[in-house]
C-alpha positions in Angstrom: 136.7 52.5 184.6 133.7 54.7 184.9 135.3 57.3 182.7 136.1 54.7 180.1 132.4 53.4 180.1 131.1 56.9 179.9 133.3 57.5 176.8 132.3 54.1 175.2 128.5 55.1 175.6 128.7 58.2 173.3 130.9 56.3 170.8 128.3 53.5 170.7 125.5 56.0 170.3 127.3 57.6 167.4 127.8 54.2 165.7 124.2 53.4 166.1 123.2 56.7 164.7 125.6 56.4 161.7 124.3 52.8 161.0 120.7 54.0 161.2 121.4 56.9 158.8 123.1 54.5 156.4 120.0 52.3 156.6 117.7 55.3 155.9 120.0 56.4 153.0 119.9 52.9 151.7 116.1 52.8 151.8 116.0 56.2 150.1 118.3 55.4 147.4 115.8 53.6 145.2 113.3 56.4 145.7 115.9 59.0 144.8 116.9 57.0 141.7 113.3 56.6 140.6 112.7 60.4 141.0 115.8 61.1 139.0 114.6 58.7 136.2 111.1 60.2 136.3 112.6 63.7 135.9 114.7 62.6 133.0 111.6 61.0 131.2 109.4 64.0 131.9 112.1 66.3 130.5 112.6 64.3 127.4 108.8 64.1 126.9 108.5 68.0 127.3 111.4 68.5 124.8 109.8 66.2 122.4 106.5 68.0 122.8 108.2 71.4 122.2 110.1 70.0 119.3 107.0 68.7 117.7 104.9 71.6 118.3 107.4 74.4 117.3 109.8 72.3 115.1 113.0 74.0 116.1 114.6 71.8 113.5 112.3 73.0 110.8 114.0 74.4 107.6 114.1 78.2 107.3 111.6 80.0 105.3 112.5 81.0 101.8 114.0 84.6 101.5 111.1 85.6 99.2 108.6 85.3 102.0 110.7 87.5 104.3 111.0 90.0 101.4 107.3 90.0 101.1 106.8 90.7 104.8 109.3 93.5 104.8 107.5 95.0 101.8 104.2 95.0 103.6 105.6 96.6 106.8 107.4 99.2 104.7 104.2 100.0 102.8 102.2 100.2 106.1 104.8 102.6 107.5 104.8 104.7 104.4 101.1 105.0 104.3 100.9 105.9 108.1 103.7 108.5 107.7 102.0 110.1 104.6 98.8 110.5 106.6 100.4 111.9 109.7 102.2 114.5 107.5 98.9 115.7 106.2 99.8 114.9 102.5 97.1 114.5 99.9 95.8 111.1 99.2 93.8 109.4 96.5 90.5 110.8 97.8 91.3 114.5 97.3 92.9 113.6 93.9 89.6 111.9 92.7 87.6 114.9 93.9 89.9 117.1 91.8 89.3 115.0 88.7 85.6 115.2 89.1 84.7 111.8 88.1 81.3 110.2 88.8 82.5 107.0 90.5 84.1 108.3 93.6 83.7 106.0 96.5 82.8 107.2 100.0 85.4 108.1 102.5 85.0 104.8 104.4 86.3 103.0 101.3 89.6 105.0 101.5 89.9 104.4 105.1 89.6 100.7 104.5 92.9 100.5 102.8 94.7 100.7 106.3 92.7 97.6 107.3 93.7 95.8 104.1 97.4 96.5 105.0 96.9 95.0 108.4 95.3 91.8 106.8 98.3 91.6 104.4 100.6 91.9 107.4 98.8 89.1 109.2 99.3 87.0 106.0 103.0 88.0 105.8 103.6 86.7 109.3 101.3 83.5 108.9 103.2 82.4 105.7 106.4 82.0 107.9 104.9 79.5 110.1 106.2 75.9 109.9 102.8 74.4 108.9 102.7 76.9 105.9 106.3 76.3 104.7 105.2 73.2 102.8 102.7 75.3 100.8 104.7 76.3 97.7 102.0 78.8 96.7 103.4 81.4 99.1 106.7 81.2 97.2 105.0 81.7 93.9 103.1 84.8 95.0 105.8 86.4 97.3 107.0 88.6 94.5 103.4 89.5 93.6 103.1 90.8 97.2 106.2 92.9 96.8 104.9 94.3 93.5 101.5 95.1 95.0 103.1 97.0 97.8 105.5 98.8 95.6 102.7 99.9 93.2 100.4 101.0 96.1 103.2 103.3 97.5 104.0 104.5 93.9 100.3 105.5 93.5 100.4 107.4 96.7 103.6 109.2 95.8 102.2 110.2 92.4 99.2 112.2 93.8 101.0 115.4 93.1 101.9 114.3 89.5 99.8 114.1 86.5 96.7 112.0 87.1 97.4 109.3 84.5 100.6 108.4 86.4 98.5 107.4 89.5 95.9 105.9 87.3 98.6 103.6 85.6 99.9 102.6 89.0 96.5 101.6 90.2 95.6 99.7 87.1 98.9 97.8 87.3 98.2 97.1 91.0 94.8 95.6 89.9 96.5 93.5 87.2 99.1 92.2 89.7 96.5 91.5 92.3 94.5 89.5 89.7 97.5 87.4 88.8 98.2 86.6 92.5 94.4 86.0 93.2 94.2 83.6 90.3 97.4 81.7 91.4 96.3 81.4 95.0 92.5 80.4 94.2 93.8 77.7 91.8 95.1 75.9 95.0 92.0 76.2 97.1 90.6 72.7 96.1 93.5 71.1 97.7 92.7 69.6 101.2 95.8 71.1 102.8 95.3 74.6 101.4 93.5 77.0 103.9 90.8 79.0 102.2 91.9 81.9 104.4 95.0 82.3 102.3 93.0 83.8 99.5 91.3 86.5 101.7 94.1 89.2 101.5 94.4 88.7 97.7 90.6 88.9 97.2 90.5 92.2 99.3 93.4 93.9 97.5 91.9 92.8 94.2 88.6 94.2 94.9 89.9 97.5 96.3 92.2 98.0 93.3 89.5 97.1 90.8 87.1 99.7 92.1 89.8 102.4 92.5 90.9 101.6 88.9 87.4 102.2 87.5 87.1 105.3 89.6 90.5 106.7 88.3 89.8 105.7 84.7 86.5 107.5 84.7 88.1 110.5 86.3 91.0 110.9 83.9 88.7 110.5 80.8 85.6 112.5 82.0 86.9 115.8 80.9 87.4 114.6 77.3 83.9 113.3 76.9 80.5 114.8 76.6 78.0 114.3 79.3 76.3 111.3 77.5 79.7 109.7 76.9 80.6 110.1 80.6 77.4 108.4 81.6 78.0 105.5 79.1 81.5 105.1 80.3 80.6 105.1 83.9 78.0 102.4 83.4 80.4 100.3 81.4 83.1 100.5 84.0 80.7 99.6 86.8 79.2 96.6 84.8 82.7 95.4 83.8 84.0 95.5 87.3 81.0 93.8 88.8 81.2 91.1 86.0 84.7 90.4 86.7 84.1 90.0 90.4 81.0 87.8 89.8 82.9 85.6 87.3 85.8 85.1 89.6 83.8 84.6 92.7 81.6 82.1 91.1 84.3 80.2 89.3 86.6 80.1 92.3 83.8 79.6 94.9 85.0 82.6 96.8 82.4 85.0 98.5 85.0 87.6 99.8 85.8 89.2 96.3 82.1 89.9 95.2 81.1 90.7 98.7 83.8 93.3 99.1 83.2 94.7 95.6 79.5 94.9 96.5 80.4 97.1 99.5 82.7 99.3 97.6 80.1 99.8 94.9 77.4 100.6 97.4 79.8 103.4 98.8 79.9 104.9 95.3 76.1 105.0 95.2 76.0 106.4 98.7 78.3 109.3 97.7 76.9 110.1 94.3 73.5 111.5 93.8 73.9 113.6 90.7 72.8 110.9 88.1 69.9 108.5 88.7 71.2 106.2 85.9 74.6 105.9 87.4 73.3 105.4 90.9 70.8 102.7 89.6 73.5 100.9 87.7 75.9 100.9 90.6 73.2 99.7 93.0 72.2 96.9 90.7 75.7 95.8 90.2 76.3 95.9 94.0 73.1 93.9 94.7 74.3 91.3 92.2 77.7 90.8 93.7 76.2 90.8 97.3 73.6 88.1 96.1 76.3 85.9 94.7 78.5 86.4 97.7 75.7 85.2 100.0 74.9 82.3 97.9 78.5 81.1 97.7 79.0 81.5 101.4 75.8 79.5 102.1 76.7 76.7 99.8 80.2 76.5 101.2 79.0 76.3 104.7 76.7 73.5 103.8 79.4 71.6 101.8 81.0 68.5 103.6 84.5 68.9 104.7 87.3 67.6 102.6 88.9 64.3 103.7 92.3 64.4 105.3 95.3 64.0 103.0 98.4 62.0 103.6 101.0 64.3 105.2 104.4 64.9 104.0 103.7 66.1 100.5 104.5 69.7 99.5 101.4 71.4 98.2 101.4 73.2 94.8 104.8 71.7 93.6 
């Protein structure tokens, strides 16, 4: 009997332990269900946040934008390889032509920075918030053409000078067309003004390089007085175009960049006082207009927000 009682005591203890564990499990069950529901809610909120922020379901960017980005990367790689190989560039070619409107060395180095700005634009246009801006689709082939002409001008440095000059003039024309298309949309509330910066920089660079090459290829066929008149006319024409576009489009980047490039011509050219004076006056006018436009735009009130869901520039 003592053995039977002793055997019943552990069984009773085990039953009590099992019942107490069931009671604790029953009390913990609501807490576990609540924790599971909280995790599900938090996970759904996180997924919704990620979906809203990154828009995984957003439509793919048009192929023209990808083509523009590939053209920018290819042009940057081509220019880098051209420089690493020690091949002649635009600066030695202008020096051989002997024109009077040769910019300083820093102006030629600035082209690498312009390609980086273009690359930033090529990546930014692929973002989801930029896919509703139809202007990127309308200038994507302009970007491809600009890159192709820039590489063509670099390849043609060992060929007759008029081929490189033609490529640079064509680059300026394409950049002007792209600039006009982009800046025509700047008044739209959903259009970032930064979109026009790379096109303004490329246009300013191509414009100054175009007048430098035009004067270089025609200088040998003119007398000294004709070279002087042509140089002043080219400088005044480039500055007038930059001033007119900057004033009409309320853009300070184009006249400001042209002012810097013209000042580099004056810093590198000391043979003719008349040319230096004309270049400095043109640079000062462009710089003054750029500062005025920047000051007035900083003081202007912000545009009111626009109803979302509309595709800009359609």
